[in-house]
C-alpha positions in Angstrom: 19.1 73.3 -37.6 19.4 73.6 -33.8 16.5 75.3 -32.1 18.6 78.2 -30.8 20.0 79.0 -34.2 16.5 78.6 -35.8 14.9 81.0 -33.3 17.7 83.5 -34.0 17.0 83.3 -37.7 13.3 83.7 -37.1 14.0 86.7 -34.9 16.2 88.3 -37.6 13.5 87.7 -40.2 10.8 89.1 -38.0 12.9 92.2 -37.2 13.5 92.8 -40.9 9.8 92.4 -41.7 8.8 94.9 -38.9 11.4 97.3 -40.2 10.1 97.0 -43.7 6.5 97.6 -42.6 7.5 100.6 -40.6 9.6 102.3 -43.3 7.8 101.1 -46.4 9.0 98.5 -48.9 8.6 98.0 -52.6 6.7 100.8 -54.3 4.6 101.8 -51.3 6.0 105.0 -49.6 6.4 105.1 -45.9 3.4 106.7 -44.1 4.2 110.3 -43.5 3.2 110.0 -39.8 5.4 107.0 -39.1 7.0 107.5 -35.7 8.5 105.2 -33.1 6.1 103.6 -30.6 7.7 105.6 -27.8 6.5 108.8 -29.4 3.5 110.7 -28.1 0.6 111.9 -30.1 -1.7 114.9 -29.6 -5.0 115.2 -31.5 -6.7 118.6 -31.7 -10.0 119.6 -33.2 -10.5 123.3 -34.2 -11.8 125.7 -31.6 -12.7 127.9 -34.5 -13.1 127.1 -38.2 -14.1 129.8 -40.7 -14.0 130.4 -44.4 -14.3 133.2 -46.9 -14.7 133.3 -50.6 -13.9 136.0 -53.2 -17.0 134.9 -55.1 -19.7 135.3 -52.5 -20.4 136.0 -48.8 -19.6 132.9 -46.8 -22.4 132.7 -44.1 -22.7 129.6 -41.9 -20.3 126.7 -42.2 -21.6 124.3 -44.8 -21.1 120.5 -44.8 -18.5 120.9 -47.6 -16.6 123.8 -49.1 -15.7 123.8 -52.9 -12.0 124.4 -53.5 -10.3 125.1 -56.8 -13.1 125.3 -59.3 -13.5 128.5 -61.3 -17.0 129.1 -59.9 -15.7 128.7 -56.3 -13.4 131.8 -56.7 -10.5 132.3 -54.3 -11.2 130.5 -51.0 -9.5 130.9 -47.6 -10.0 128.4 -44.7 -9.1 129.5 -41.2 -8.4 127.0 -38.4 -7.7 127.9 -34.8 -6.5 125.2 -32.4 -5.8 125.2 -28.7 -2.1 125.9 -27.7 0.3 123.0 -27.6 1.3 122.5 -23.9 3.6 119.5 -24.5 7.2 120.1 -23.4 8.8 117.3 -25.5 10.4 117.9 -28.9 7.9 118.1 -31.7 8.6 115.5 -34.4 5.9 116.2 -36.9 2.6 118.1 -37.2 -0.1 117.2 -39.8 -3.4 118.8 -40.8 -5.9 116.1 -41.7 -8.5 117.0 -44.3 -10.9 114.9 -46.3 -11.7 116.0 -49.9 -14.0 114.3 -52.3 -14.5 114.6 -56.1 -13.9 112.7 -59.2 -11.1 110.2 -58.8 -7.8 111.8 -59.7 -9.0 115.4 -59.3 -6.6 117.5 -57.3 -6.2 121.1 -56.2 -3.0 123.0 -55.3 -3.2 124.9 -52.1 -1.0 127.1 -49.9 -0.8 126.6 -46.1 0.5 129.2 -43.7 0.4 130.4 -40.2 -2.2 133.1 -39.6 -3.1 136.3 -37.6 -6.1 136.0 -35.4 -9.3 136.3 -37.3 -11.5 139.2 -36.3 -15.2 139.0 -36.7 -17.3 136.3 -38.4 -15.3 136.0 -41.6 -18.2 136.8 -43.9 -16.5 138.7 -46.7 -13.2 138.3 -48.5 -12.0 141.7 -47.1 -12.2 140.2 -43.6 -9.6 137.5 -44.1 -6.7 137.3 -41.6 -3.2 138.0 -42.8 -0.9 135.0 -43.4 2.4 134.5 -41.5 5.6 132.8 -42.6 6.4 130.1 -43.4 4.1 129.4 -46.4 4.0 125.9 -47.7 2.7 124.5 -51.0 0.5 121.4 -50.8 -1.8 119.3 -52.9 -5.3 118.0 -52.0 -6.4 114.9 -53.9 -9.9 113.5 -54.2 -9.9 110.3 -52.1 -12.2 108.6 -49.5 -9.7 108.8 -46.6 -8.2 111.8 -44.8 -5.1 113.3 -46.2 -2.2 114.4 -44.1 -0.7 117.8 -44.9 2.7 118.4 -43.3 2.5 121.7 -41.2 5.5 121.0 -38.9 7.4 124.1 -39.9 4.3 126.3 -39.3 3.6 124.8 -35.9 7.3 125.2 -34.8 7.2 128.8 -35.8 3.9 129.5 -34.0 4.3 127.3 -30.9 4.5 130.0 -28.2 3.2 129.6 -24.6 -0.3 130.9 -24.0 -1.0 131.3 -27.7 -3.5 129.4 -29.9 -2.3 127.8 -33.1 -3.7 129.4 -36.2 -3.5 128.0 -39.7 -4.9 129.1 -43.0 -5.3 127.2 -46.3 -5.7 129.2 -49.5 -7.0 127.8 -52.8 -7.0 129.8 -56.1 -9.4 129.1 -59.0 -7.9 126.3 -61.2 -8.9 124.4 -64.3 -11.2 121.4 -63.8 -13.8 120.5 -61.3 -13.5 121.7 -57.7 -12.9 119.4 -54.7 -15.3 119.3 -51.9 -13.6 119.6 -48.5 -15.6 118.1 -45.7 -16.1 120.4 -42.7 -17.8 118.1 -40.2 -20.7 120.6 -39.8 -23.3 118.0 -40.7 -21.4 114.8 -39.6 -18.6 113.2 -41.5 -14.9 113.9 -41.3 -13.9 117.0 -39.4 -10.5 118.8 -40.0 -8.1 118.0 -37.2 -4.5 118.5 -36.2 -2.2 115.6 -35.2 1.1 116.4 -33.5 3.8 113.8 -32.7 6.4 114.1 -30.0 9.7 112.5 -29.1 
């Protein structure tokens, strides 16, 4: 085969391999945060991270918070991030959380925008009110961070001069709780990743 034709075939093969790796092939789903290499990325750590439980006063932020177990009660996590100052179109926003437990354990949660928290969030009665939209999600026990899609919430909340506020709510569920890492004693800290066109 002539060199020009061979290099063209190799180029087509390489392009198809790159496309397959970008969008997933076989039984592996595409990564939820796959964006073009021309897209921008913003990483935000919480300016404020609080929690309240219906089972007991919350106190200082522990290294991990139990979600979903009957003994944990109802739990609300509150995240406040700096405003998004990017002017490009938002493609996707993801809340990254790391949860540990027995392999296969999972907890259903609800994500929503939030009013500003007032005070120290020590008691269940001090929880901020959720704002629409509300999204259902599932946390799974695994060693790496999970990406929860909060794009709709960020688009609804993204207003100039205003912080982004999210809340995650977990109700008591059958089975063992998951332990959500807070980063208070090292380890993985919750963070927000936003991708732009």
